ChimeraX commands (.cxc) that place a marker at each C-alpha (Angstrom):
marker #1 position 179.35,-95.67,79.00 radius 0.5
marker #1 position 176.44,-95.63,76.59 radius 0.5
marker #1 position 173.35,-97.64,77.48 radius 0.5
marker #1 position 171.85,-100.38,75.28 radius 0.5
marker #1 position 169.19,-97.93,74.07 radius 0.5
marker #1 position 171.84,-95.36,73.16 radius 0.5
marker #1 position 173.87,-98.00,71.34 radius 0.5
marker #1 position 170.74,-99.10,69.50 radius 0.5
marker #1 position 170.26,-95.50,68.39 radius 0.5
marker #1 position 173.80,-95.47,66.97 radius 0.5
marker #1 position 173.03,-98.63,65.00 radius 0.5
marker #1 position 169.77,-97.26,63.60 radius 0.5
marker #1 position 171.42,-94.04,62.49 radius 0.5
marker #1 position 174.35,-95.87,60.91 radius 0.5
marker #1 position 172.13,-98.30,59.02 radius 0.5
marker #1 position 169.84,-95.48,57.90 radius 0.5
marker #1 position 172.80,-93.54,56.49 radius 0.5
marker #1 position 174.57,-96.59,55.05 radius 0.5
marker #1 position 175.63,-96.02,51.44 radius 0.5
marker #1 position 174.87,-99.20,49.52 radius 0.5
marker #1 position 176.91,-100.24,46.51 radius 0.5
marker #1 position 175.66,-98.18,43.51 radius 0.5
marker #1 position 175.73,-101.22,41.22 radius 0.5
marker #1 position 172.71,-102.62,43.06 radius 0.5
marker #1 position 170.47,-100.08,41.34 radius 0.5
marker #1 position 166.79,-100.57,42.12 radius 0.5
marker #1 position 167.55,-103.63,44.23 radius 0.5
marker #1 position 168.64,-101.20,46.94 radius 0.5
marker #1 position 164.95,-100.62,47.71 radius 0.5
marker #1 position 164.60,-104.28,48.69 radius 0.5
marker #1 position 167.67,-104.08,50.95 radius 0.5
marker #1 position 166.33,-100.93,52.63 radius 0.5
marker #1 position 162.97,-102.65,53.13 radius 0.5
marker #1 position 164.66,-105.58,54.84 radius 0.5
marker #1 position 166.86,-103.38,57.05 radius 0.5
marker #1 position 164.02,-101.08,58.07 radius 0.5
marker #1 position 161.75,-103.94,59.13 radius 0.5
marker #1 position 162.13,-103.35,62.84 radius 0.5
marker #1 position 163.78,-105.65,65.33 radius 0.5
marker #1 position 165.69,-104.82,68.48 radius 0.5
marker #1 position 169.17,-104.87,66.86 radius 0.5
marker #1 position 170.29,-107.20,69.66 radius 0.5
marker #1 position 173.37,-108.52,67.87 radius 0.5
marker #1 position 174.90,-105.18,66.79 radius 0.5
marker #1 position 174.18,-103.71,70.22 radius 0.5
marker #1 position 176.10,-106.63,71.77 radius 0.5
marker #1 position 178.94,-105.94,69.34 radius 0.5
marker #1 position 179.07,-102.25,70.28 radius 0.5
marker #1 position 178.76,-102.97,74.00 radius 0.5
marker #1 position 181.64,-105.44,73.76 radius 0.5
marker #1 position 183.87,-102.91,72.05 radius 0.5
marker #1 position 182.87,-100.26,74.55 radius 0.5
marker #1 position 183.65,-102.56,77.49 radius 0.5
marker #1 position 187.00,-103.34,75.88 radius 0.5
marker #1 position 187.81,-99.64,76.02 radius 0.5
marker #1 position 187.14,-98.14,72.60 radius 0.5
marker #1 position 184.61,-95.64,71.32 radius 0.5
marker #1 position 181.55,-97.49,69.97 radius 0.5
marker #1 position 181.79,-95.39,66.81 radius 0.5
marker #1 position 184.92,-97.35,65.88 radius 0.5
marker #1 position 182.98,-100.62,66.17 radius 0.5
marker #1 position 179.97,-99.49,64.12 radius 0.5
marker #1 position 181.09,-101.01,60.78 radius 0.5
marker #1 position 181.56,-104.40,62.46 radius 0.5
marker #1 position 178.24,-104.12,64.30 radius 0.5
marker #1 position 176.41,-103.16,61.12 radius 0.5
marker #1 position 178.05,-106.08,59.30 radius 0.5
marker #1 position 176.68,-108.45,61.92 radius 0.5
marker #1 position 173.19,-107.01,61.48 radius 0.5
marker #1 position 173.41,-107.27,57.70 radius 0.5
marker #1 position 174.29,-110.95,57.96 radius 0.5
marker #1 position 171.41,-111.47,60.38 radius 0.5
marker #1 position 169.03,-109.70,57.98 radius 0.5
marker #1 position 170.30,-111.78,55.06 radius 0.5
marker #1 position 169.52,-114.93,57.03 radius 0.5
marker #1 position 165.96,-113.76,57.71 radius 0.5
marker #1 position 165.34,-112.87,54.06 radius 0.5
marker #1 position 166.50,-116.28,52.87 radius 0.5
marker #1 position 164.83,-118.20,55.72 radius 0.5
marker #1 position 161.46,-116.72,54.73 radius 0.5
marker #1 position 161.74,-118.00,51.15 radius 0.5
marker #1 position 159.24,-120.67,49.99 radius 0.5
marker #1 position 162.06,-123.22,49.60 radius 0.5
marker #1 position 163.04,-122.84,53.28 radius 0.5
marker #1 position 160.61,-121.75,56.02 radius 0.5
marker #1 position 158.00,-120.30,53.61 radius 0.5
marker #1 position 156.92,-117.38,55.81 radius 0.5
marker #1 position 154.80,-114.67,54.21 radius 0.5
marker #1 position 155.02,-112.25,57.13 radius 0.5
marker #1 position 158.05,-110.88,58.95 radius 0.5
marker #1 position 157.61,-108.55,61.93 radius 0.5
marker #1 position 154.07,-107.63,60.94 radius 0.5
marker #1 position 154.89,-106.83,57.31 radius 0.5
marker #1 position 154.97,-108.86,54.11 radius 0.5
marker #1 position 158.20,-110.85,53.84 radius 0.5
marker #1 position 160.66,-109.59,51.27 radius 0.5
marker #1 position 159.80,-112.28,48.72 radius 0.5
marker #1 position 156.11,-111.38,49.01 radius 0.5
marker #1 position 156.78,-107.67,48.62 radius 0.5
marker #1 position 159.47,-107.78,45.91 radius 0.5
marker #1 position 159.24,-111.26,44.40 radius 0.5
marker #1 position 161.19,-114.43,45.09 radius 0.5
marker #1 position 164.03,-113.77,42.66 radius 0.5
marker #1 position 164.65,-110.29,44.03 radius 0.5
marker #1 position 164.56,-111.65,47.59 radius 0.5
marker #1 position 167.31,-114.14,46.73 radius 0.5
marker #1 position 169.39,-111.38,45.14 radius 0.5
marker #1 position 168.73,-109.02,48.06 radius 0.5
marker #1 position 169.91,-111.64,50.53 radius 0.5
marker #1 position 173.05,-112.17,48.48 radius 0.5
marker #1 position 173.63,-108.42,48.37 radius 0.5
marker #1 position 173.10,-108.02,52.12 radius 0.5
marker #1 position 175.75,-110.58,52.98 radius 0.5
marker #1 position 178.12,-109.07,50.41 radius 0.5
marker #1 position 177.61,-105.58,51.84 radius 0.5
marker #1 position 178.29,-107.05,55.29 radius 0.5
marker #1 position 181.70,-108.28,54.22 radius 0.5
marker #1 position 182.46,-104.98,52.53 radius 0.5
marker #1 position 182.02,-103.36,55.95 radius 0.5
marker #1 position 183.85,-106.10,57.84 radius 0.5
marker #1 position 186.84,-105.75,55.54 radius 0.5
marker #1 position 187.06,-101.98,56.11 radius 0.5
marker #1 position 189.27,-102.67,59.15 radius 0.5
marker #1 position 193.06,-102.85,58.72 radius 0.5
marker #1 position 193.26,-106.58,59.41 radius 0.5
marker #1 position 191.15,-109.52,58.21 radius 0.5
marker #1 position 189.99,-110.65,61.65 radius 0.5
marker #1 position 186.48,-109.13,61.64 radius 0.5
marker #1 position 185.81,-110.51,58.18 radius 0.5
marker #1 position 187.13,-113.95,59.12 radius 0.5
marker #1 position 185.01,-114.02,62.28 radius 0.5
marker #1 position 181.90,-113.10,60.35 radius 0.5
marker #1 position 182.58,-115.61,57.58 radius 0.5
marker #1 position 182.90,-118.46,60.09 radius 0.5
marker #1 position 179.66,-117.44,61.78 radius 0.5
marker #1 position 177.82,-117.18,58.47 radius 0.5
marker #1 position 178.95,-120.66,57.48 radius 0.5
marker #1 position 177.81,-121.96,60.86 radius 0.5
marker #1 position 174.38,-120.39,60.40 radius 0.5
marker #1 position 174.04,-121.95,56.97 radius 0.5
marker #1 position 175.04,-125.33,58.37 radius 0.5
marker #1 position 172.46,-124.94,61.11 radius 0.5
marker #1 position 169.72,-124.11,58.62 radius 0.5
marker #1 position 170.68,-127.18,56.61 radius 0.5
marker #1 position 170.39,-129.36,59.71 radius 0.5
marker #1 position 167.04,-127.79,60.57 radius 0.5
marker #1 position 165.67,-128.80,57.17 radius 0.5
marker #1 position 167.14,-132.29,57.17 radius 0.5
marker #1 position 165.40,-135.51,58.19 radius 0.5
marker #1 position 167.91,-136.00,61.01 radius 0.5
marker #1 position 168.78,-132.61,62.57 radius 0.5
marker #1 position 170.69,-134.20,65.45 radius 0.5
marker #1 position 170.56,-132.91,69.00 radius 0.5
marker #1 position 168.86,-129.61,69.75 radius 0.5
marker #1 position 171.87,-128.01,71.42 radius 0.5
marker #1 position 174.15,-128.56,68.41 radius 0.5
marker #1 position 171.50,-127.28,66.01 radius 0.5
marker #1 position 170.94,-124.06,67.93 radius 0.5
marker #1 position 174.66,-123.55,68.54 radius 0.5
marker #1 position 175.02,-123.30,64.77 radius 0.5
marker #1 position 171.78,-121.67,63.67 radius 0.5
marker #1 position 171.54,-119.07,66.45 radius 0.5
marker #1 position 174.60,-119.22,68.65 radius 0.5
marker #1 position 177.21,-118.63,65.95 radius 0.5
marker #1 position 176.12,-115.08,65.23 radius 0.5
marker #1 position 175.84,-114.20,68.91 radius 0.5
marker #1 position 179.37,-115.46,69.45 radius 0.5
marker #1 position 180.47,-113.46,66.41 radius 0.5
marker #1 position 178.76,-110.35,67.78 radius 0.5
marker #1 position 181.15,-110.52,70.71 radius 0.5
marker #1 position 184.10,-111.66,68.57 radius 0.5
marker #1 position 183.71,-108.90,65.98 radius 0.5
marker #1 position 183.51,-106.33,68.77 radius 0.5
marker #1 position 186.74,-107.69,70.27 radius 0.5
marker #1 position 188.60,-107.65,66.96 radius 0.5
marker #1 position 187.35,-104.15,66.11 radius 0.5
marker #1 position 188.56,-103.01,69.54 radius 0.5
marker #1 position 191.97,-104.56,68.97 radius 0.5
marker #1 position 191.75,-107.14,71.77 radius 0.5
marker #1 position 194.45,-109.81,71.22 radius 0.5
marker #1 position 193.32,-113.40,70.70 radius 0.5
marker #1 position 195.07,-114.55,73.90 radius 0.5
marker #1 position 192.83,-112.25,75.97 radius 0.5
marker #1 position 189.52,-113.17,74.35 radius 0.5
marker #1 position 188.71,-116.44,76.13 radius 0.5
marker #1 position 186.38,-115.18,78.89 radius 0.5
marker #1 position 184.62,-112.85,76.46 radius 0.5
marker #1 position 183.95,-115.69,74.05 radius 0.5
marker #1 position 182.64,-117.94,76.82 radius 0.5
marker #1 position 180.23,-115.13,77.64 radius 0.5
marker #1 position 179.14,-114.92,74.00 radius 0.5
marker #1 position 178.39,-118.63,73.89 radius 0.5
marker #1 position 176.13,-118.39,76.94 radius 0.5
marker #1 position 174.41,-115.33,75.51 radius 0.5
marker #1 position 173.47,-117.19,72.33 radius 0.5
marker #1 position 172.08,-120.09,74.34 radius 0.5
marker #1 position 170.09,-117.74,76.55 radius 0.5
marker #1 position 168.54,-116.00,73.55 radius 0.5
marker #1 position 167.54,-119.29,71.93 radius 0.5
marker #1 position 165.96,-120.75,75.06 radius 0.5
marker #1 position 163.92,-117.60,75.71 radius 0.5
marker #1 position 162.92,-117.57,72.03 radius 0.5
marker #1 position 161.65,-121.13,72.40 radius 0.5
marker #1 position 159.74,-120.17,75.55 radius 0.5
marker #1 position 158.02,-117.36,73.65 radius 0.5
marker #1 position 157.24,-119.60,70.67 radius 0.5
marker #1 position 156.38,-122.71,72.68 radius 0.5
marker #1 position 158.76,-124.98,70.78 radius 0.5
marker #1 position 162.36,-126.22,70.86 radius 0.5
marker #1 position 163.48,-126.39,74.48 radius 0.5
marker #1 position 159.88,-126.13,75.70 radius 0.5
marker #1 position 158.97,-129.29,73.80 radius 0.5
marker #1 position 162.05,-131.16,75.01 radius 0.5
marker #1 position 162.21,-129.90,78.62 radius 0.5
marker #1 position 158.76,-128.50,79.39 radius 0.5
marker #1 position 158.01,-124.86,80.15 radius 0.5
marker #1 position 159.39,-124.91,83.68 radius 0.5
marker #1 position 162.46,-126.82,82.54 radius 0.5
marker #1 position 163.12,-124.32,79.74 radius 0.5
marker #1 position 162.79,-121.42,82.15 radius 0.5
marker #1 position 165.26,-123.09,84.49 radius 0.5
marker #1 position 167.71,-123.56,81.61 radius 0.5
marker #1 position 167.34,-119.89,80.67 radius 0.5
marker #1 position 168.01,-118.78,84.23 radius 0.5
marker #1 position 171.08,-121.03,84.36 radius 0.5
marker #1 position 172.41,-119.66,81.06 radius 0.5
marker #1 position 171.89,-116.09,82.28 radius 0.5
marker #1 position 173.68,-116.94,85.52 radius 0.5
marker #1 position 176.63,-118.43,83.65 radius 0.5
marker #1 position 176.78,-115.40,81.33 radius 0.5
marker #1 position 176.96,-113.06,84.33 radius 0.5
marker #1 position 179.61,-115.26,85.93 radius 0.5
marker #1 position 181.74,-115.09,82.77 radius 0.5
marker #1 position 181.51,-111.29,82.81 radius 0.5
marker #1 position 182.77,-111.16,86.38 radius 0.5
marker #1 position 186.04,-112.79,85.27 radius 0.5
marker #1 position 186.73,-109.95,82.81 radius 0.5
marker #1 position 188.81,-107.00,83.99 radius 0.5
marker #1 position 186.64,-104.35,82.38 radius 0.5
marker #1 position 183.47,-102.35,82.97 radius 0.5
marker #1 position 180.88,-104.85,81.74 radius 0.5
marker #1 position 177.84,-103.17,83.29 radius 0.5
marker #1 position 176.17,-102.57,79.91 radius 0.5
marker #1 position 176.71,-106.18,78.89 radius 0.5
marker #1 position 175.20,-107.28,82.21 radius 0.5
marker #1 position 172.19,-105.09,81.45 radius 0.5
marker #1 position 171.85,-106.79,78.07 radius 0.5
marker #1 position 171.88,-110.22,79.75 radius 0.5
marker #1 position 169.11,-109.15,82.12 radius 0.5
marker #1 position 167.06,-107.77,79.24 radius 0.5
marker #1 position 167.38,-110.95,77.20 radius 0.5
marker #1 position 166.45,-113.13,80.17 radius 0.5
marker #1 position 163.09,-111.39,80.68 radius 0.5
marker #1 position 162.20,-110.37,77.13 radius 0.5
marker #1 position 158.62,-110.90,75.99 radius 0.5
marker #1 position 158.98,-110.47,72.23 radius 0.5
marker link #1:1,2 radius 0.2
marker link #1:2,3 radius 0.2
marker link #1:3,4 radius 0.2
marker link #1:4,5 radius 0.2
marker link #1:5,6 radius 0.2
marker link #1:6,7 radius 0.2
marker link #1:7,8 radius 0.2
marker link #1:8,9 radius 0.2
marker link #1:9,10 radius 0.2
marker link #1:10,11 radius 0.2
marker link #1:11,12 radius 0.2
marker link #1:12,13 radius 0.2
marker link #1:13,14 radius 0.2
marker link #1:14,15 radius 0.2
marker link #1:15,16 radius 0.2
marker link #1:16,17 radius 0.2
marker link #1:17,18 radius 0.2
marker link #1:18,19 radius 0.2
marker link #1:19,20 radius 0.2
marker link #1:20,21 radius 0.2
marker link #1:21,22 radius 0.2
marker link #1:22,23 radius 0.2
marker link #1:23,24 radius 0.2
marker link #1:24,25 radius 0.2
marker link #1:25,26 radius 0.2
marker link #1:26,27 radius 0.2
marker link #1:27,28 radius 0.2
marker link #1:28,29 radius 0.2
marker link #1:29,30 radius 0.2
marker link #1:30,31 radius 0.2
marker link #1:31,32 radius 0.2
marker link #1:32,33 radius 0.2
marker link #1:33,34 radius 0.2
marker link #1:34,35 radius 0.2
marker link #1:35,36 radius 0.2
marker link #1:36,37 radius 0.2
marker link #1:37,38 radius 0.2
marker link #1:38,39 radius 0.2
marker link #1:39,40 radius 0.2
marker link #1:40,41 radius 0.2
marker link #1:41,42 radius 0.2
marker link #1:42,43 radius 0.2
marker link #1:43,44 radius 0.2
marker link #1:44,45 radius 0.2
marker link #1:45,46 radius 0.2
marker link #1:46,47 radius 0.2
marker link #1:47,48 radius 0.2
marker link #1:48,49 radius 0.2
marker link #1:49,50 radius 0.2
marker link #1:50,51 radius 0.2
marker link #1:51,52 radius 0.2
marker link #1:52,53 radius 0.2
marker link #1:53,54 radius 0.2
marker link #1:54,55 radius 0.2
marker link #1:55,56 radius 0.2
marker link #1:56,57 radius 0.2
marker link #1:57,58 radius 0.2
marker link #1:58,59 radius 0.2
marker link #1:59,60 radius 0.2
marker link #1:60,61 radius 0.2
marker link #1:61,62 radius 0.2
marker link #1:62,63 radius 0.2
marker link #1:63,64 radius 0.2
marker link #1:64,65 radius 0.2
marker link #1:65,66 radius 0.2
marker link #1:66,67 radius 0.2
marker link #1:67,68 radius 0.2
marker link #1:68,69 radius 0.2
marker link #1:69,70 radius 0.2
marker link #1:70,71 radius 0.2
marker link #1:71,72 radius 0.2
marker link #1:72,73 radius 0.2
marker link #1:73,74 radius 0.2
marker link #1:74,75 radius 0.2
marker link #1:75,76 radius 0.2
marker link #1:76,77 radius 0.2
marker link #1:77,78 radius 0.2
marker link #1:78,79 radius 0.2
marker link #1:79,80 radius 0.2
marker link #1:80,81 radius 0.2
marker link #1:81,82 radius 0.2
marker link #1:82,83 radius 0.2
marker link #1:83,84 radius 0.2
marker link #1:84,85 radius 0.2
marker link #1:85,86 radius 0.2
marker link #1:86,87 radius 0.2
marker link #1:87,88 radius 0.2
marker link #1:88,89 radius 0.2
marker link #1:89,90 radius 0.2
marker link #1:90,91 radius 0.2
marker link #1:91,92 radius 0.2
marker link #1:92,93 radius 0.2
marker link #1:93,94 radius 0.2
marker link #1:94,95 radius 0.2
marker link #1:95,96 radius 0.2
marker link #1:96,97 radius 0.2
marker link #1:97,98 radius 0.2
marker link #1:98,99 radius 0.2
marker link #1:99,100 radius 0.2
marker link #1:100,101 radius 0.2
marker link #1:101,102 radius 0.2
marker link #1:102,103 radius 0.2
marker link #1:103,104 radius 0.2
marker link #1:104,105 radius 0.2
marker link #1:105,106 radius 0.2
marker link #1:106,107 radius 0.2
marker link #1:107,108 radius 0.2
marker link #1:108,109 radius 0.2
marker link #1:109,110 radius 0.2
marker link #1:110,111 radius 0.2
marker link #1:111,112 radius 0.2
marker link #1:112,113 radius 0.2
marker link #1:113,114 radius 0.2
marker link #1:114,115 radius 0.2
marker link #1:115,116 radius 0.2
marker link #1:116,117 radius 0.2
marker link #1:117,118 radius 0.2
marker link #1:118,119 radius 0.2
marker link #1:119,120 radius 0.2
marker link #1:120,121 radius 0.2
marker link #1:121,122 radius 0.2
marker link #1:122,123 radius 0.2
marker link #1:123,124 radius 0.2
marker link #1:124,125 radius 0.2
marker link #1:125,126 radius 0.2
marker link #1:126,127 radius 0.2
marker link #1:127,128 radius 0.2
marker link #1:128,129 radius 0.2
marker link #1:129,130 radius 0.2
marker link #1:130,131 radius 0.2
marker link #1:131,132 radius 0.2
marker link #1:132,133 radius 0.2
marker link #1:133,134 radius 0.2
marker link #1:134,135 radius 0.2
marker link #1:135,136 radius 0.2
marker link #1:136,137 radius 0.2
marker link #1:137,138 radius 0.2
marker link #1:138,139 radius 0.2
marker link #1:139,140 radius 0.2
marker link #1:140,141 radius 0.2
marker link #1:141,142 radius 0.2
marker link #1:142,143 radius 0.2
marker link #1:143,144 radius 0.2
marker link #1:144,145 radius 0.2
marker link #1:145,146 radius 0.2
marker link #1:146,147 radius 0.2
marker link #1:147,148 radius 0.2
marker link #1:148,149 radius 0.2
marker link #1:149,150 radius 0.2
marker link #1:150,151 radius 0.2
marker link #1:151,152 radius 0.2
marker link #1:152,153 radius 0.2
marker link #1:153,154 radius 0.2
marker link #1:154,155 radius 0.2
marker link #1:155,156 radius 0.2
marker link #1:156,157 radius 0.2
marker link #1:157,158 radius 0.2
marker link #1:158,159 radius 0.2
marker link #1:159,160 radius 0.2
marker link #1:160,161 radius 0.2
marker link #1:161,162 radius 0.2
marker link #1:162,163 radius 0.2
marker link #1:163,164 radius 0.2
marker link #1:164,165 radius 0.2
marker link #1:165,166 radius 0.2
marker link #1:166,167 radius 0.2
marker link #1:167,168 radius 0.2
marker link #1:168,169 radius 0.2
marker link #1:169,170 radius 0.2
marker link #1:170,171 radius 0.2
marker link #1:171,172 radius 0.2
marker link #1:172,173 radius 0.2
marker link #1:173,174 radius 0.2
marker link #1:174,175 radius 0.2
marker link #1:175,176 radius 0.2
marker link #1:176,177 radius 0.2
marker link #1:177,178 radius 0.2
marker link #1:178,179 radius 0.2
marker link #1:179,180 radius 0.2
marker link #1:180,181 radius 0.2
marker link #1:181,182 radius 0.2
marker link #1:182,183 radius 0.2
marker link #1:183,184 radius 0.2
marker link #1:184,185 radius 0.2
marker link #1:185,186 radius 0.2
marker link #1:186,187 radius 0.2
marker link #1:187,188 radius 0.2
marker link #1:188,189 radius 0.2
marker link #1:189,190 radius 0.2
marker link #1:190,191 radius 0.2
marker link #1:191,192 radius 0.2
marker link #1:192,193 radius 0.2
marker link #1:193,194 radius 0.2
marker link #1:194,195 radius 0.2
marker link #1:195,196 radius 0.2
marker link #1:196,197 radius 0.2
marker link #1:197,198 radius 0.2
marker link #1:198,199 radius 0.2
marker link #1:199,200 radius 0.2
marker link #1:200,201 radius 0.2
marker link #1:201,202 radius 0.2
marker link #1:202,203 radius 0.2
marker link #1:203,204 radius 0.2
marker link #1:204,205 radius 0.2
marker link #1:205,206 radius 0.2
marker link #1:206,207 radius 0.2
marker link #1:207,208 radius 0.2
marker link #1:208,209 radius 0.2
marker link #1:209,210 radius 0.2
marker link #1:210,211 radius 0.2
marker link #1:211,212 radius 0.2
marker link #1:212,213 radius 0.2
marker link #1:213,214 radius 0.2
marker link #1:214,215 radius 0.2
marker link #1:215,216 radius 0.2
marker link #1:216,217 radius 0.2
marker link #1:217,218 radius 0.2
marker link #1:218,219 radius 0.2
marker link #1:219,220 radius 0.2
marker link #1:220,221 radius 0.2
marker link #1:221,222 radius 0.2
marker link #1:222,223 radius 0.2
marker link #1:223,224 radius 0.2
marker link #1:224,225 radius 0.2
marker link #1:225,226 radius 0.2
marker link #1:226,227 radius 0.2
marker link #1:227,228 radius 0.2
marker link #1:228,229 radius 0.2
marker link #1:229,230 radius 0.2
marker link #1:230,231 radius 0.2
marker link #1:231,232 radius 0.2
marker link #1:232,233 radius 0.2
marker link #1:233,234 radius 0.2
marker link #1:234,235 radius 0.2
marker link #1:235,236 radius 0.2
marker link #1:236,237 radius 0.2
marker link #1:237,238 radius 0.2
marker link #1:238,239 radius 0.2
marker link #1:239,240 radius 0.2
marker link #1:240,241 radius 0.2
marker link #1:241,242 radius 0.2
marker link #1:242,243 radius 0.2
marker link #1:243,244 radius 0.2
marker link #1:244,245 radius 0.2
marker link #1:245,246 radius 0.2
marker link #1:246,247 radius 0.2
marker link #1:247,248 radius 0.2
marker link #1:248,249 radius 0.2
marker link #1:249,250 radius 0.2
marker link #1:250,251 radius 0.2
marker link #1:251,252 radius 0.2
marker link #1:252,253 radius 0.2
marker link #1:253,254 radius 0.2
marker link #1:254,255 radius 0.2
marker link #1:255,256 radius 0.2
view
């Protein structure tokens, strides 16, 4: 079994070698800039670890994992735009719209999500692509709620904006590994808890969201409970889930 760090290395190599559609021309530089902006590659690592736990070589899951990361990167590029979150800095560097211009950032985001579906549809069946499409729509719906005057309850907002892609990270790994739908239930329950855990810890680090609604101690308690439920879900799966358990532990104590 490959460790999270080893799986992360596979993702970095795959993304670095990824052949982008030639028709993009010079816009490819903007896509490379976005993809090389750092980050822990949490979502594609989860995708690879899921496929590995399901019994297949992570190499077979790499296109699906990379597709998940491309969708995540697209969401960051568009979220940073002046019309949305208006962030000039992303991971210590100028945001894409600052570096390449707003119009090119919009086009680069469009291209990233299109390249993601090109990879997702490289599998024999449509399941990976369908999973990713549903998650992308959920993310967009979550961003819409976040910008609206009445975003609704916090849990529903984060389930869409953050949780959807975590769930899809697990789902795409399952489909790429050929796990039948009837066997996916416990895995998907795990993915839901993982997304919640990530969001709560994110809010603890940023001092907003669940911290504002539940207080710091309350948010930490919620994070511990989500991590506990995620581990409990893994114990119901008849597979070697040690790497996924390691990912849960890492997310629960992350500091950045």
